[in-house]
C-alpha positions in Angstrom: 109.9 50.4 92.3 109.2 47.4 90.4 105.6 48.2 90.4 105.1 51.0 88.4 102.1 52.3 89.6 102.8 52.2 93.5 102.0 49.9 96.1 99.3 48.8 98.4 100.4 47.3 101.5 97.8 45.5 103.6 98.3 44.4 107.1 95.2 42.7 108.5 94.4 40.9 112.0 92.3 39.9 114.7 90.9 43.0 116.7 94.0 43.5 119.2 96.6 41.7 116.6 98.7 45.3 117.0 98.0 46.9 113.3 97.6 49.8 114.8 100.9 50.0 116.9 103.2 48.3 114.0 101.7 50.6 111.7 102.8 53.6 113.9 106.3 52.3 114.2 106.7 51.6 110.7 106.1 55.0 109.9 108.3 56.3 112.6 111.1 53.7 111.6 110.8 54.3 108.1 110.6 57.8 107.2 110.1 58.3 103.5 108.2 60.4 101.2 107.4 56.9 99.3 105.9 55.6 102.4 101.9 56.8 103.3 99.2 55.8 105.5 95.6 55.1 104.2 93.2 56.7 107.1 90.2 54.7 107.3 86.9 55.9 107.5 84.5 54.6 110.4 81.2 55.2 112.0 82.8 53.7 115.3 83.0 56.4 118.1 86.1 57.8 118.9 88.4 56.1 121.5 90.0 59.1 124.1 93.0 60.2 122.8 92.0 59.5 119.0 92.1 62.0 116.5 89.4 62.7 113.5 91.9 62.7 110.4 94.7 60.8 111.8 93.4 57.7 113.6 90.1 57.5 111.5 87.5 59.9 109.6 85.2 59.3 112.0 81.5 59.6 110.2 77.9 59.0 111.0 76.1 56.3 109.4 74.3 58.5 107.2 77.5 60.1 105.6 79.2 56.6 105.5 76.4 55.2 103.4 76.7 58.2 101.5 79.9 58.0 100.6 79.4 54.2 99.5 76.4 55.2 97.3 79.2 57.5 95.5 81.5 55.3 94.9 84.1 57.1 97.0 85.2 53.9 99.1 87.2 51.3 97.4 85.7 49.1 100.4 83.5 49.0 102.8 82.7 46.6 105.7 80.4 46.0 108.6 82.6 44.9 111.3 81.4 44.9 115.3 78.8 46.7 114.2 79.7 49.7 113.0 81.1 50.3 109.3 84.7 50.7 108.6 86.3 51.8 104.6 88.6 52.9 102.8 88.7 56.4 100.8 89.5 55.9 97.4 90.7 59.3 96.0 93.9 59.1 98.3 94.9 55.8 97.2 94.3 56.1 93.5 96.5 59.5 93.5 99.1 58.2 95.8 99.2 54.9 93.5 99.9 57.3 90.3 102.6 59.1 92.8 104.2 55.7 93.0 104.0 55.4 97.2 103.7 52.3 99.5 100.7 52.5 101.2 100.2 51.0 104.4 96.4 49.9 105.2 95.3 49.2 108.4 92.0 46.6 107.3 90.0 43.8 108.6 90.6 40.4 106.6 87.3 41.3 104.5 88.3 44.3 103.7 92.0 43.1 102.5 90.2 40.6 100.0 88.0 43.2 98.3 91.3 45.1 97.9 93.5 42.1 96.4 90.7 41.1 94.3 90.8 44.8 92.7 94.5 45.2 93.0 96.2 42.1 92.7 98.9 43.3 90.8 99.7 46.4 92.5 99.4 44.8 96.5 100.8 42.8 98.7 99.2 41.2 102.0 100.4 40.8 105.7 98.3 38.9 108.0 99.8 39.9 111.6 99.1 36.4 113.9 99.1 36.7 117.8 101.7 34.3 119.3 98.7 32.6 120.9 95.1 33.3 121.9 95.4 34.7 125.3 98.0 37.3 124.2 95.3 38.5 122.0 92.7 38.7 124.6 95.1 39.7 127.0 96.0 43.0 124.5 92.2 43.8 123.8 91.5 43.8 127.7 94.5 46.0 128.3 93.4 48.6 126.0 90.1 49.3 128.0 88.5 50.5 124.9 85.4 48.1 124.8 82.7 47.2 126.7 82.6 43.2 127.7 79.9 43.1 125.1 82.1 44.9 122.6 84.8 42.2 123.6 82.4 39.3 123.3 81.7 40.8 119.6 85.6 41.3 118.5 86.5 38.2 120.6 83.9 36.1 118.7 85.8 37.0 115.3 89.5 35.8 116.0 88.9 32.0 115.1 87.8 33.1 112.0 90.2 35.7 110.9 92.9 33.4 111.5 91.9 30.8 110.2 91.8 33.3 106.6 95.8 33.6 107.2 96.5 31.3 104.4 94.9 34.1 101.9 97.3 36.4 102.8 100.7 36.5 101.0 102.8 36.7 104.5 102.1 35.8 108.2 104.0 37.3 110.5 103.6 36.5 114.2 103.1 39.3 116.3 105.0 38.5 119.1 107.9 40.9 119.9 107.5 44.9 118.0 110.8 45.9 116.9 111.0 42.0 115.1 107.3 42.5 113.7 108.3 46.0 112.5 111.9 44.3 110.8 110.4 41.7 109.0 107.7 43.8 107.7 110.1 46.6 106.4 112.0 43.7 104.6 108.7 42.6 103.1 108.2 46.2 101.8 111.5 46.2 100.3 111.3 43.2 98.5 108.0 44.7 96.8 109.1 48.2 95.7 
């Protein structure tokens, strides 16, 4: 690895931008003991098919706030009326083990991680091909109420405008091509 401590690979996008799908494909296609996935903690309710400890660490608000108070999170944000955060301990261990750590986080959380780990991270913004594709993806997954969908869509413009703060911008127009581009970016840094 070029980086002696490991590498944080931040993958961010607006809701429906494809972060989770891209990361799952990366982990499947590039099975390596060097590539790991950081599971975020959230107060958001589980969606159908999601599993605690696989998709997220699902906790109640009291537990989340205790984790903030105890310094157990590297970053945390309140997004779409729920808390999301990155557990600290696994990241610290994986960095010591020189792993490439995939983080699926929002644009604010990405900024927090970049500020703390400037020399140990690379940030990638997944940009939707256009807004209509993003809206279609969000509606197709049918996981949010109409009100929640509106809340998520209200942030899209601001999130897309923040893309220039990332090291790389990858248009997520076709899954295979997107994953290949991200693999190339990771290989460049490890």
